[in-house]
C-alpha positions in Angstrom: 146.0 19.8 58.3 148.8 19.3 60.8 151.6 17.0 59.8 154.4 15.8 62.0 157.8 16.2 60.5 160.8 14.0 61.2 163.3 15.3 63.7 166.4 17.1 62.4 169.2 19.1 63.9 171.3 20.7 61.3 173.0 22.9 63.9 173.7 20.2 66.4 172.6 21.2 69.9 171.3 24.6 68.9 167.5 24.9 68.9 165.3 27.1 66.7 164.8 30.7 67.8 162.1 31.4 65.3 160.1 29.6 62.5 158.4 31.5 59.7 156.2 29.9 57.0 156.1 31.3 53.5 152.6 32.8 52.8 151.7 29.9 50.3 152.9 27.3 52.8 155.5 25.8 50.5 158.6 26.7 52.6 159.6 27.1 56.2 162.4 29.4 57.3 164.0 28.2 60.5 166.3 30.6 62.4 168.6 29.0 65.0 170.0 30.5 68.2 173.5 30.2 66.7 172.4 32.8 64.1 172.0 30.6 61.1 169.0 30.3 58.8 167.8 27.1 57.1 164.9 26.7 54.7 162.8 23.5 54.5 160.8 22.7 51.4 157.5 21.4 52.7 156.7 19.1 49.7 160.1 17.5 49.3 161.3 17.8 52.9 164.6 19.1 51.6 166.5 21.2 54.0 169.0 23.8 52.7 171.2 26.5 54.3 171.0 29.4 51.8 174.0 31.7 51.2 173.0 34.9 53.0 175.4 37.6 54.1 175.5 37.5 57.8 174.9 33.7 58.2 176.0 32.9 61.8 175.0 36.4 63.0 171.3 36.5 62.0 168.8 37.7 64.6 165.5 37.8 62.7 163.8 36.6 59.5 160.3 37.2 58.0 158.6 36.6 54.7 157.3 39.7 52.8 155.1 38.6 50.0 155.6 35.2 48.3 159.2 35.5 47.3 160.9 37.9 49.6 162.5 36.7 52.8 164.0 39.6 54.8 166.7 38.9 57.4 168.5 41.0 60.0 171.8 40.4 61.7 173.4 41.8 64.8 176.0 43.8 62.9 174.4 45.7 60.0 170.7 45.4 60.4 168.1 44.3 57.8 168.9 42.8 54.4 
């Protein structure tokens, strides 16, 4: 089922660079061009900016398994 979500812009004019869905579909990781990562809970619609070393310099994000979200930044690589 495809559901339309309400518009949001937590990073102002910056648009998403990548969007990754958790394997169980419960969360969406949204990486913005300004290098920040936000997580949206699908059920509640809550949007959070997790504390991750490298926020503001992130270049990639991907889910590995149900609970592991790996990120990479442009300074030190994968985390």
